[in-house]
C-alpha positions in Angstrom: 0.0 0.0 0.0 2.8 2.4 0.9 4.5 1.7 -2.5 1.3 2.3 -4.3 0.7 5.5 -2.5 4.2 6.7 -3.2 3.7 5.9 -6.9 0.4 7.8 -7.0 2.1 10.9 -5.7 4.8 10.9 -8.4 4.0 13.4 -11.2 5.0 12.5 -14.7 6.9 15.1 -16.7 6.1 15.7 -20.3 9.5 17.0 -21.5 8.2 18.1 -24.9 5.6 20.3 -23.3 8.2 22.1 -21.2 10.8 22.2 -23.9 10.8 26.0 -24.7 11.8 27.3 -21.2 14.0 24.2 -20.6 16.0 24.7 -23.7 16.6 28.3 -22.8 17.6 27.5 -19.2 19.9 24.7 -20.4 21.4 27.1 -22.9 22.1 29.7 -20.2 24.1 27.1 -18.2 25.9 26.1 -21.4 26.9 29.7 -22.1 28.1 30.2 -18.5 30.3 27.0 -18.7 31.6 27.8 -22.2 32.7 31.3 -21.0 35.2 29.6 -18.6 37.0 27.8 -21.4 36.8 30.2 -24.4 39.8 32.5 -25.0 39.0 36.3 -25.2 39.2 36.4 -29.0 36.5 33.7 -29.2 34.0 35.2 -26.8 31.8 36.5 -29.6 30.8 32.9 -30.2 28.8 33.1 -27.0 26.5 35.6 -28.7 26.0 33.3 -31.7 25.3 30.4 -29.2 22.7 32.5 -27.4 20.9 33.3 -30.6 21.0 29.6 -31.7 19.5 28.6 -28.3 16.7 31.1 -28.6 16.0 30.0 -32.2 15.9 26.3 -31.2 13.5 27.1 -28.3 11.2 29.0 -30.7 11.3 26.0 -33.1 10.3 23.7 -30.2 6.9 25.4 -30.1 6.0 23.8 -33.5 5.2 20.3 -32.0 3.0 22.0 -29.4 0.9 24.1 -31.8 -2.2 22.0 -31.0 -2.3 23.8 -27.7 -3.7 20.9 -25.7 -0.8 19.7 -23.6 -0.2 20.1 -19.8 2.2 18.6 -17.2 3.0 18.8 -13.5 -0.7 17.9 -12.8 -2.0 16.8 -9.4 -2.4 13.1 -9.2 -5.7 13.5 -7.3 -7.0 16.0 -9.9 -5.4 15.7 -13.3 -7.2 18.8 -14.4 -5.2 20.9 -12.0 -1.8 21.4 -13.6 1.1 23.8 -12.9 2.2 24.0 -16.6 0.0 24.2 -19.6 1.0 24.7 -23.3 -2.4 26.1 -24.3 -2.9 28.7 -27.2 -2.3 31.6 -24.8 1.0 30.2 -23.5 2.3 29.3 -27.0 1.4 32.8 -28.4 3.2 34.6 -25.5 6.2 32.2 -25.6 6.5 32.9 -29.4 6.5 36.6 -28.6 9.0 36.3 -25.8 11.5 34.0 -27.6 11.3 36.0 -30.8 11.8 39.3 -29.0 14.7 37.9 -27.0 16.3 36.6 -30.2 16.1 40.1 -31.8 17.5 41.6 -28.6 20.4 39.1 -28.6 21.3 39.9 -32.2 21.1 43.6 -31.4 23.4 43.0 -28.4 26.3 41.4 -30.3 27.9 44.7 -31.3 27.0 46.5 -28.1 28.7 43.8 -25.9 31.9 44.5 -27.7 31.6 48.3 -28.1 30.6 48.8 -24.4 33.1 46.3 -23.1 30.4 44.3 -21.3 31.4 40.9 -19.8 30.2 38.5 -22.5 29.7 35.4 -20.4 27.7 37.2 -17.7 25.7 39.2 -20.3 24.5 36.2 -22.4 23.8 34.1 -19.3 21.7 36.7 -17.7 19.8 37.4 -21.0 19.0 33.7 -21.4 18.1 33.2 -17.8 15.6 36.1 -17.9 14.1 34.8 -21.2 13.6 31.4 -19.6 11.7 32.9 -16.7 9.5 35.0 -19.1 8.7 31.8 -21.2 7.9 29.9 -18.1 5.6 32.5 -16.7 3.3 32.4 -19.8 2.7 28.7 -19.2 2.4 28.8 -15.4 -1.0 27.8 -14.0 -0.5 28.1 -10.3 0.3 31.2 -8.2 3.6 29.8 -6.8 5.0 29.1 -10.2 3.8 32.5 -11.5 5.7 34.3 -8.8 8.8 32.2 -9.2 8.8 32.7 -12.9 8.3 36.5 -12.4 11.4 36.7 -10.3 13.4 34.4 -12.6 12.6 36.9 -15.4 13.3 39.9 -13.2 16.4 39.2 -11.2 18.8 38.8 -14.2 17.3 41.9 -15.7 18.5 44.0 -12.7 22.0 42.8 -13.3 21.8 43.4 -17.0 20.8 47.0 -16.3 23.8 47.6 -14.1 26.4 45.6 -16.1 28.3 48.7 -17.2 31.3 48.7 -15.0 32.2 52.0 -13.4 29.1 53.8 -14.8 27.3 55.6 -12.0 24.2 56.2 -14.2 23.9 52.4 -14.9 24.3 51.5 -11.3 21.7 54.1 -10.2 19.2 52.7 -12.8 19.8 49.2 -11.6 19.2 50.2 -8.0 16.0 52.0 -8.8 14.7 49.1 -10.8 15.7 46.6 -8.1 14.1 48.4 -5.2 10.9 49.2 -7.0 10.5 45.6 -8.3 11.4 43.9 -5.1 8.8 46.0 -3.2 6.1 45.2 -5.8 7.0 41.5 -5.6 6.8 41.5 -1.8 3.3 43.0 -2.0 2.3 40.4 -4.5 3.6 37.6 -2.3 1.5 39.0 0.5 -1.5 38.9 -1.8 -0.9 35.3 -2.8 -0.7 34.3 0.8 -4.1 36.0 1.5 -5.6 34.2 -1.5 -4.2 30.9 -0.4 -5.6 31.4 3.1 -9.0 32.2 1.7 -9.1 29.3 -0.9 -6.7 26.6 0.3 -5.2 26.3 -3.1 -2.6 27.8 -5.4 -3.7 26.3 -8.8 -5.5 28.9 -10.8 -8.6 26.8 -11.6 -9.0 25.7 -7.9 -8.4 29.3 -6.8 -11.3 30.4 -9.1 -13.6 27.8 -7.6 -12.6 28.7 -4.1 -13.2 32.4 -4.6 -16.7 31.7 -5.9 -17.6 29.9 -2.7 -15.5 31.9 -0.2 -16.5 31.8 3.5 -18.3 35.2 4.1 -15.9 35.8 7.0 -12.9 35.6 4.6 -14.4 37.8 1.8 -12.3 40.9 2.9 -9.2 38.8 3.1 -9.8 37.3 -0.4 -10.5 40.7 -1.9 -7.4 42.2 -0.4 -5.4 39.3 -1.7 -6.7 39.8 -5.2 -5.7 43.5 -5.2 -2.3 42.9 -3.8 -1.5 40.0 -6.1 -2.1 42.3 -9.1 0.5 44.8 -8.0 3.6 42.9 -9.0 2.3 42.3 -12.6 1.1 45.9 -12.9 4.7 47.0 -12.0 6.1 44.9 -14.9 3.7 46.5 -17.4 4.9 49.9 -16.1 1.3 50.9 -15.3 0.8 54.1 -13.3 1.7 54.5 -10.5 4.3 51.8 -10.8 6.0 53.5 -13.8 8.6 55.9 -12.3 11.5 53.5 -12.8 11.1 53.3 -16.6 12.9 56.4 -18.0 15.9 56.3 -15.7 16.3 52.6 -16.1 16.1 52.7 -19.9 18.6 55.6 -20.2 21.0 54.0 -17.7 20.9 50.5 -19.2 22.8 49.4 -22.3 20.4 50.2 -25.2 19.8 46.5 -26.2 18.9 45.8 -22.6 16.4 48.7 -22.6 15.0 47.3 -25.8 14.7 43.9 -24.2 13.0 45.4 -21.1 10.5 47.4 -23.2 9.1 44.2 -24.8 9.8 41.3 -22.5 8.8 43.3 -19.4 5.5 44.1 -21.0 5.0 40.5 -22.0 5.7 39.3 -18.5 3.4 41.9 -17.0 0.4 41.5 -19.3 0.6 37.6 -19.4 0.7 37.5 -15.6 -2.2 39.9 -15.3 -4.2 38.0 -17.9 -3.7 34.7 -16.1 -4.5 35.8 -12.5 -7.5 37.9 -13.5 -9.2 35.7 -16.2 -8.2 32.3 -14.9 -7.9 32.8 -11.1 -10.0 35.8 -10.1 -13.1 35.9 -12.3 -15.3 35.9 -9.2 -13.8 39.3 -8.4 -14.1 40.8 -11.9 -16.2 43.6 -10.3 -13.1 44.6 -8.4 -10.2 44.2 -10.8 -12.1 45.2 -13.9 -12.7 48.9 -12.9 -9.2 49.0 -11.3 -7.5 47.9 -14.6 -9.7 50.3 -16.6 -8.6 53.2 -14.5 -4.9 52.1 -14.6 -5.1 51.8 -18.4 -6.5 55.4 -18.7 -4.0 56.8 -16.3 -1.1 54.9 -17.8 -1.7 55.9 -21.5 -2.3 59.5 -20.5 0.8 59.9 -18.2 3.0 58.2 -20.8 1.9 60.2 -23.7 1.9 63.5 -21.8 5.5 62.9 -20.5 6.7 61.9 -24.1 5.3 65.2 -25.4 7.5 67.1 -22.9 10.8 65.6 -24.1 13.1 68.3 -25.5 15.0 67.3 -28.7 18.2 68.8 -27.5 18.3 67.1 -24.1 20.8 64.3 -23.7 19.3 60.8 -24.1 16.0 62.4 -25.2 15.5 59.8 -27.9 15.7 56.9 -25.4 13.6 58.8 -22.9 10.9 59.4 -25.5 10.9 55.7 -26.3 10.7 54.9 -22.6 7.7 57.2 -22.1 6.1 55.9 -25.3 6.4 52.4 -23.9 4.5 53.6 -20.8 1.7 55.0 -23.1 1.7 51.7 -25.1 1.3 49.8 -21.8 -1.9 51.7 -21.3 -3.2 50.4 -24.6 -2.2 46.8 -23.6 -4.2 47.1 -20.4 -7.5 48.1 -22.2 -8.5 44.6 -23.3 -7.5 43.1 -20.0 -9.9 45.6 -18.3 -12.5 44.7 -20.9 -12.2 41.0 -20.1 -14.0 41.7 -16.8 -17.1 42.8 -18.7 -17.0 40.6 -21.8 -19.0 37.4 -22.3 -15.8 35.7 -23.6 -12.9 37.1 -21.6 -10.4 35.0 -23.5 -11.3 36.9 -26.7 -10.5 40.2 -25.0 -7.1 38.7 -23.9 -6.5 37.9 -27.6 -6.6 41.6 -28.5 -3.8 42.3 -26.0 -1.7 39.5 -27.5 -2.3 40.8 -31.0 -1.3 44.3 -29.9 1.8 43.0 -28.1 3.0 41.2 -31.2 2.8 44.4 -33.2 4.4 46.5 -30.5 7.3 44.0 -30.0 8.4 44.1 -33.6 8.2 47.8 -34.2 9.6 48.9 -30.8 12.6 46.6 -31.1 13.2 48.0 -34.6 13.1 51.6 -33.3 15.5 50.7 -30.5 17.7 49.0 -33.1 18.1 52.2 -35.0 18.8 54.0 -31.7 21.6 51.6 -31.0 23.1 52.3 -34.4 22.8 56.1 -34.2 24.2 56.0 -30.6 27.5 54.6 -31.9 28.2 58.0 -33.5 26.1 60.3 -31.2 26.6 59.0 -27.7 24.1 61.5 -26.2 21.4 60.0 -28.4 19.4 63.2 -28.6 16.4 63.5 -30.9 18.2 66.4 -32.5 21.0 63.9 -33.5 18.5 62.3 -35.9 17.9 65.5 -37.8 19.0 65.0 -41.4 19.4 61.2 -41.0 17.8 60.6 -44.4 20.5 62.6 -46.1 23.2 60.4 -44.7 21.5 57.1 -44.2 18.3 56.9 -46.3 17.4 53.3 -45.6 18.0 53.7 -41.8 15.8 56.8 -41.8 13.0 55.2 -43.7 13.0 52.2 -41.4 12.9 54.4 -38.3 10.1 56.5 -39.8 8.2 53.3 -40.6 8.6 52.1 -37.0 7.5 55.4 -35.5 4.4 55.5 -37.8 3.5 52.0 -36.8 3.6 53.1 -33.1 1.5 56.1 -34.0 -1.0 53.9 -36.0 -0.6 55.9 -39.2 -0.1 54.6 -42.8 2.1 53.0 -44.1 2.3 51.5 -40.6 -1.0 49.7 -41.1 -0.1 47.1 -38.5 -0.2 49.7 -35.8 -3.6 51.0 -37.0 -5.2 47.6 -37.1 -3.8 46.7 -33.6 -5.3 49.9 -32.1 -8.6 49.1 -33.8 -8.6 45.7 -32.2 -7.9 47.1 -28.8 -10.5 49.9 -29.3 -13.1 47.3 -30.4 -12.5 45.2 -27.3 -13.3 48.2 -25.1 -16.5 49.1 -27.1 -17.7 45.5 -27.2 -17.3 45.3 -23.4 -19.4 48.5 -22.8 -16.4 50.6 -21.8 -17.2 53.5 -24.0 -15.5 56.0 -21.7 -12.2 54.1 -21.9 -12.5 53.9 -25.7 -12.9 57.7 -25.8 -9.8 58.1 -23.5 -7.8 55.8 -25.8 -8.9 57.7 -28.9 -7.9 61.0 -27.3 -4.5 59.6 -26.3 -3.8 58.3 -29.8 -4.3 61.9 -31.0 -2.1 63.2 -28.2 0.7 60.8 -29.2 0.8 61.9 -32.8 2.8 65.1 -32.4 5.9 63.5 -30.8 5.9 60.6 -33.2 5.5 62.9 -36.2 7.9 65.5 -34.9 10.7 62.8 -34.7 9.7 61.4 -38.1 9.8 64.9 -39.7 13.3 65.6 -38.1 14.7 62.6 -40.1 14.0 64.4 -43.4 15.1 67.9 -42.4 18.4 69.5 -43.3 21.2 68.3 -41.0 21.9 70.4 -37.9 25.2 71.8 -36.9 26.9 69.8 -34.1 27.8 71.7 -30.9 31.4 72.6 -30.4 33.6 69.8 -29.3 31.1 67.0 -30.1 31.1 64.5 -32.9 28.6 65.5 -35.6 25.2 64.0 -35.8 24.6 61.6 -38.8 25.0 63.8 -41.9 26.2 63.4 -45.5 29.7 64.0 -44.2 29.4 61.0 -41.8 27.8 58.4 -44.1 27.9 55.4 -41.8 25.4 52.7 -42.8 23.4 50.2 -40.8 25.4 47.0 -41.0 26.3 43.9 -39.0 24.2 42.4 -36.3 22.2 45.6 -35.7 21.2 45.6 -39.4 20.0 42.0 -39.1 17.9 42.8 -36.0 16.4 45.9 -37.5 15.9 44.1 -40.8 14.0 41.2 -39.1 11.8 43.6 -37.2 11.1 45.6 -40.3 10.3 42.4 -42.3 7.8 41.3 -39.6 6.2 44.8 -39.4 5.9 45.0 -43.2 4.4 41.5 -43.5 1.9 42.2 -40.8 1.0 45.5 -42.4 0.4 43.7 -45.7 -1.4 40.8 -44.2 -2.8 42.0 -40.9 -5.0 38.8 -40.6 -1.8 37.0 -39.5 -1.9 38.7 -36.1 -5.5 39.8 -36.0 -6.6 36.2 -35.7 -5.2 36.4 -32.1 -7.7 39.1 -31.5 -10.5 36.9 -32.8 -9.5 33.7 -31.0 -10.4 32.7 -27.4 -6.9 32.2 -26.0 -7.9 31.5 -22.4 
């Protein structure tokens, strides 16, 4: 009897199901070990190995495309699993691994130019990507929090990896303190939810909250609110957004690009899972809260981006940082709408669709910023003036990315993504939020268009003692790994603009 009981408690592991995060985690260890034996002149191979690992992990999603596999399930209740490769998980893992791959390619030149320690850099990037991929498939609160921290802790180190750079260290410290505080609050919330429901698996938590003891209602509601804090921080939602501009400007630019996309993916996927899967009984609580957060976030982000002065040092990166805050507000709209929708999973699909568009074009914009930053270290918006005269292809690509973010032709993919989010709000009866979003789209146009227009103006004179901004006399061209990353991002954005049904189907599908 004892042997039978022991056997019944053993959980089988479906290695194919957990292949994506497992491959990335194993690749991180391989990179760390390889760094010990490779001579300095061969260290660039670590970047190639990192890109190969991420590509292999992305390919491992193909056998799972049926979206009906799960593992680490309770023996007493096979329906309660800790890991599920469902359509939502696969879509987010594709987004995470693809974005991490582009960030890795973008980093290959930066690691050498900024003298970053290659072994540590590539290990931390892969470790963070493994946590982000794990989080999307996590189906219990404990695994969600662990995955959140696995994705976050290496990111702190990546931000502060510039040795001897006070600005980088300060950015890492701000990021670390804010994130740890948010995670601690979320852990407190999870403990309250567990105390009220007696379970950590999302499905069981949902059942427990529907039949909560009246004496524990306040405890459960408090737990729901506190649990959302950590994931709201990752999306840079107001009031958890103050770390974004300083962190992006202090971090190496490829790291800022990585955070702008992977951080959003981690945040919105965690919010989607805990709200739609675990807390539907409290939709009357988190629905209005997310709607208000969405409105405040898009407004604060766009208003701050408007105030960026073109001549200020690092204004280009700060504008992209505040733009990412505004874009986070758009990502939150469908999640808020899920509280009021008849099919919450369909509203979540609109967020996934928007995130796919945002990932491609934002990484492309950061890729151009990385390239321009090699000749204009201050990376001001004014440094981009006259870029078309010196580097026409680079200028056209950046203009295309900015127009996609603005939602203007020829950036059709951005327009369709915004329409999908807008429709989710209208269909859920959140007319006021749809109006706020429409107003914010208009508010954002000036700073996107002003930067785009600067690309085609006559080159400005450089200040005394400073290297000139890109101009006909400094005709560097986009080449090497940055060119590959920007080219891939542009190819994805162009294909999606020409065939928007490729990503809009996510907005039409019930992913959860």
